[in-house]
N, C-alpha and C positions, 0 to 999 in steps of 0.2 A: 219317240223312238230315237235311238242313237244313230248317228250317221257314221258310215264306215270311212276310215281315213283313206285319202286318195293315194296314188302311187308316189307322189312327191313327198307326202308326209311320211310314208313308210320308209322311203330311202333315207330321209333326214334322220328318222329315229334309229335306223340301222347304223348310220354313220356315227351318231352319238354313242351308241352302245360300243362300237369298235374303239372309239376314242377313249371312253371310260375304261374299257378293259386294258387299253394300252397304258393308261395312267397308272392303274393298279399294278400291272406287270412291271412297269418301270420302277414304281415305289418298292415293290418286293425285291426286284433285282438290285435296287439301290441299297436296301438294307443288307442283302446278302453280300454285295460288294464291299459295303462298309465293314461288316464283320470280318470278311476275309482280309481286308486291308489292315484292320487292327491286329488280327492274329499274326499276319506276316510281319507287321512292324515289331511285335513283341519278340518274335523268334528270329534271331539273326546273330551275327558274330559277336555282338556286344551283349546279347541277352538282356535281362532286366533284374530288378530287385527281387522278383518272385522266383527267380531261378537259383538253384544251388549249383554253383560252378564246379567244374571238374578239376582234376589235379593239374592246375596250371603253375603251381609253385608260389602263387601270390594270394589267391582267393580275394574276395572283397564282397561288397554289398551285404551278403548274408552273414559275414563273419565280423565279430567285434574287433579282432586283432589279426594282423597278417601272420600267416604261419611261417615260421622259420625255426632254426635250430634252438632258439632261445624261448620259443613258445610265447605266450602273452597272457594277459590277465584273464581272458575268457577260457583258457585251456588249463586242465588239471594234469600235470605231468604224472606219469606212472612212477611210483616210488618202489625201488627194488626191495624185496622182502628183507634182505639183510640190513637195510637202512631204516626200517620202520620202528615204531614204538612197540612195546610188548608189556601189557598189563598182566602181572602175576599176583594171585591172591593166595595167602596162606592163613591158616587159622589154628588156634589151639584152645584147649579148655579141659575141664575135669573129665576123667574117664568114668567117674560115678559121682553122684550127689545124694546126700541123705535128705530125708523129709525136712522141710523148713530150713534147710541149710543154704547159705549164700556162697556162691562161687564166682569165679572170674573167667570170662572168655576174651581172647585177644585175636583181632583180625588185622592183618597187615596187607596193604595194597602197594605194590612196588612196580615201577617202570623199569624193567630189565632190558629194554630195547635201546636203540641208538638214536631215536628221535623223540621229541617231546610229545606226550600224549595229551590231547585236548579234551575238554568236557568229560573228565573222568567222574564216574559215579558208581557207588556200590550200594547194594541193598542186602541187609542181613536179616534173616528170618530166625527168630529165637526158637529154641526147642519147645515142642508142645508141652504144656504144663509148667514151664519155667516162667516165673514172674519177673518182668523187667524191674530192676531196682534203680539203676543209674547207668550212665554211659559218659565217655569222654574221648576226645582226641588226645592221646598221650604222646604222639610224635608226629611232626610234620604239620602242614597247614591244610585245614579242611573244615567243613561245617557238618555236624552230625545232628540229625533230628529224628525223634520218635514219632512214627505215624500212628493214626488212629487204630490200625489193625495190628499194632505191636511190632512193626518192623523198624529197624534203624537204618536210615538212609544217610549216606555220606556223600556230600558234594565237594569235589576236590578242585575242579577246574583244570588247570594245566599241571602236568606232572613231568618234570624233566627226567632225562635218563639217569638212573641210579637213585632217584628220590623215592621215599616211601612215606606213607601215612598210616599211622597205627590207631586202631579203634579198640577201646576196652569197654566191655559190657559186664555189669554185675547183675546176676540173676539169682533168684531164690527158688529152691525146689518146692514141689507141692507138699501139702500136709499129709497126703495119703496117695496110695497107688504106686505103681512101679512100671518097669519096662525101659526100653532103650529109645531115646529121643535124639534128635540131631539139630545142630545149628548149621545154617547154610548161608554162605555169602557169595553173591554174584557181582562182578564188576564189569563195566562197559566203558568204552571211549569212542569219541567221534573220529579218531585218527585210525589210519590203516595199521594193522598189527602183524607182527611176524607169526604169532601163534595165539589162538583163542582157546585152546584146550586147557590152559592154566588160569582161566578167568573165574573159576568157581572153586570154592573150598568148603569142606564139610567136617564138622566135629561131632562125633557120636558120644553120648553120655548116658550111662545107665542110672536110672532112678532107683535107689535102694528101698 
């Protein structure tokens, strides 16, 4: 049989339980106090790297450059519309083409704005049924390439104000059939533009 603990043992056990509870309470309280202390340290008049500062006139920590009237490398100044580039596309070609006849289409990409246009690129889709025969850059500097799906892509790079690049495409009409088809050219630039409504040009040709 088990013997019952005497009064002295029971009191000693109770004291141990109270002491253990006090240790646990102190440990938990210590963690809570430590967390509160860290939060209080992070939030103060100096803030820290994780804080986005208010409008103090200087900024720091989270900003690469100090904000002032000259801006800095990390800032992209707003460019007024009247000071931007403006890519304009025009195109011309035959109003009609006979069966098996070759004709010439001309596309011109011009920067009519007041700033240099960067990463200029145009894509010309030939009229349906018209066979591509040849193409060339007849004016300005650019690279023209025929893609596998029959489009002519022109990569110009930088186009200064007033500069133009002209593309010529020779195409041959189909041996049969008829209807009206169209050549479409769309140009883009990585630069901000005054107007984007003139970035596309279309030429309609009737197949006789």
